[in-house]
C-alpha positions in Angstrom: -118.8 45.6 -6.9 -117.2 42.6 -8.5 -116.0 43.3 -12.1 -116.9 40.9 -14.9 -114.1 39.2 -16.7 -114.2 37.6 -20.0 -113.1 34.0 -19.5 -113.2 31.6 -22.5 -114.3 28.1 -22.0 -111.4 25.7 -21.4 -112.7 23.7 -24.4 -112.5 26.4 -26.9 -109.7 26.2 -29.5 -108.1 28.8 -31.6 -109.4 29.1 -35.1 -107.2 27.2 -37.4 -105.2 29.1 -39.8 -105.2 28.7 -43.6 -101.6 29.3 -44.3 -99.2 26.9 -46.0 -96.6 25.0 -44.0 -93.4 27.0 -44.1 -91.4 24.1 -45.5 -94.0 23.7 -48.2 -94.0 27.3 -49.1 -90.2 27.3 -49.5 -90.5 24.2 -51.8 -93.0 26.0 -53.9 -90.7 28.9 -54.2 -87.9 26.7 -55.4 -90.2 25.0 -57.9 -91.3 28.4 -59.3 -87.6 29.3 -59.7 -87.1 26.2 -61.6 -89.9 26.8 -63.9 -88.5 30.3 -64.6 -85.0 28.8 -65.4 -86.2 26.2 -67.8 -88.7 28.8 -69.2 -85.9 31.0 -70.0 -83.8 28.3 -71.4 -86.5 27.1 -73.9 -87.4 30.6 -74.9 -83.5 31.0 -75.6 -83.7 27.7 -77.7 -86.6 28.9 -79.8 -84.8 32.3 -80.5 -81.5 30.8 -81.4 -83.2 28.1 -83.7 -85.1 30.8 -85.6 -81.8 32.5 -86.5 -80.9 29.5 -88.7 -77.7 27.6 -89.1 -79.1 24.8 -86.7 -77.8 21.3 -86.5 -80.4 18.8 -87.2 -80.3 15.4 -85.6 -82.7 12.8 -84.1 -83.0 12.3 -80.4 -81.5 9.0 -79.5 -84.0 6.3 -78.8 -82.9 5.9 -75.2 -84.6 9.2 -74.4 -87.8 7.7 -75.3 -87.4 4.8 -73.0 -86.0 7.0 -70.1 -89.3 9.2 -70.4 -91.4 5.8 -69.9 -89.3 5.2 -66.8 -89.8 8.5 -65.2 -93.5 8.4 -65.8 -93.4 4.9 -64.1 -91.7 6.4 -61.1 -94.3 9.1 -60.7 -96.7 6.1 -60.4 -94.7 4.3 -57.7 -94.3 7.6 -56.0 -98.1 8.1 -55.8 -98.3 4.5 -54.6 -96.0 5.5 -51.8 -98.1 8.6 -51.0 -101.4 6.7 -50.8 -99.7 3.8 -48.6 -98.5 6.5 -46.2 -101.9 8.0 -45.8 -103.5 4.6 -45.2 -100.5 3.7 -42.7 -99.5 0.5 -44.9 -96.1 1.1 -43.9 -94.9 -2.1 -45.5 -96.2 -1.1 -49.0 -94.7 2.5 -48.4 -91.2 1.2 -48.0 -91.4 -1.0 -51.2 -92.9 1.9 -53.2 -90.3 4.3 -52.0 -87.4 1.9 -52.9 -89.0 1.2 -56.4 -89.3 5.0 -57.0 -85.7 5.4 -56.0 -84.5 2.6 -58.3 -86.4 3.9 -61.2 -84.8 7.3 -60.7 -81.4 5.9 -60.8 -82.3 3.8 -64.0 -83.5 7.2 -65.5 -80.2 8.9 -64.7 -78.3 5.9 -66.2 -80.4 6.0 -69.4 -79.7 9.7 -69.7 -76.1 9.1 -69.4 -76.3 6.4 -72.1 -78.2 9.1 -74.3 -75.3 11.4 -73.9 -72.9 8.5 -74.9 -75.0 8.0 -78.1 -75.0 11.7 -78.9 -71.1 11.9 -78.7 -71.1 8.8 -81.0 -73.3 10.8 -83.3 -70.8 13.5 -83.4 -73.0 15.8 -81.2 -70.9 17.5 -78.6 -71.8 20.0 -75.7 -69.2 22.6 -77.0 -68.1 22.2 -80.5 -68.9 24.6 -83.1 -69.9 27.8 -81.3 -72.1 29.0 -84.2 -74.3 25.9 -83.9 -75.4 25.1 -80.4 -78.1 22.7 -80.9 -76.4 20.1 -79.2 -75.3 22.3 -76.2 -78.9 23.2 -75.6 -79.9 19.3 -75.4 -76.9 18.8 -73.0 -77.9 21.8 -70.8 -81.6 21.0 -70.7 -81.1 17.3 -69.8 -78.2 17.9 -67.6 -79.9 20.6 -65.4 -82.9 18.4 -65.1 -80.7 15.4 -64.1 -79.0 17.5 -61.4 -82.4 18.6 -59.9 -83.3 14.7 -60.1 -80.3 13.9 -58.0 -81.5 16.4 -55.4 -84.9 14.5 -55.7 -83.2 11.2 -55.1 -81.4 12.5 -51.9 -84.8 13.8 -50.7 -86.2 10.5 -51.5 -83.5 8.7 -49.4 -84.2 10.9 -46.4 -87.9 9.9 -46.8 -86.9 6.4 -46.8 -84.9 6.5 -43.7 -87.8 8.2 -42.2 -90.2 5.5 -43.2 -87.9 2.9 -41.8 -88.0 4.7 -38.5 -91.8 4.9 -38.5 -91.8 8.6 -38.9 -93.9 8.7 -42.1 -97.6 7.8 -41.5 -101.1 9.1 -41.9 -100.7 11.7 -39.2 -97.1 12.8 -40.3 -97.4 13.5 -44.0 -95.6 16.9 -44.5 -92.3 15.4 -45.6 -94.1 12.7 -47.7 -96.3 15.2 -49.4 -93.4 17.6 -50.3 -91.3 14.6 -51.6 -94.1 13.5 -53.9 -94.9 17.0 -55.0 -91.3 17.6 -56.0 -91.1 14.1 -57.7 -94.1 14.7 -59.7 -92.9 18.1 -60.7 -89.6 16.7 -62.0 -91.5 13.9 -64.0 -93.7 16.6 -65.7 -90.7 18.8 -66.2 -89.0 16.1 -68.2 -92.1 15.2 -70.2 -92.6 19.0 -71.1 -88.8 19.0 -72.2 -89.0 15.8 -74.2 -92.3 17.0 -76.1 -90.8 20.4 -76.6 -87.8 19.1 -78.1 -89.7 16.6 -80.5 -92.2 19.4 -81.5 -89.5 22.1 -82.1 -86.9 19.8 -83.6 -83.5 19.2 -82.4 
């Protein structure tokens, strides 16, 4: 007697998995680590400020302008993301370059803010008993370093876009870059508001 074999139809496809792309998962782990880092720094800021003997000074106005610039860069990044999904590759490249240039402008303005702090007599490591200025340099400096990483990532995306490797059916790298960039934007806005509310 012939035995019955269970043969699946050729058209049947395996059920799709609901897991996150490994590269996206790694990126989110990295983002969580950054959140923990800055959470610890801002907590230390509040603890040290409550101890008294805290140097009071106003944030340089250039930090207000740099905040507007990085928010604008988040808008151009979203434009790039939407353009990629719609396969509008010309607009995609324009939006990516605008985002990159705005990121560079932001970094330049942060540097100008540091120069203004020095002119105000606020240094990174002066009086060890009063580290108010040191906190500002560390918070803005670490954010700037992460933004430099974002700019390198953005350059890689620009190269991929020029090679027509970013489009509606190949969005993983674009999605990762946009997510990381928006995170850096929100992180700086948080730090800026934190410093304004808690006084520097």
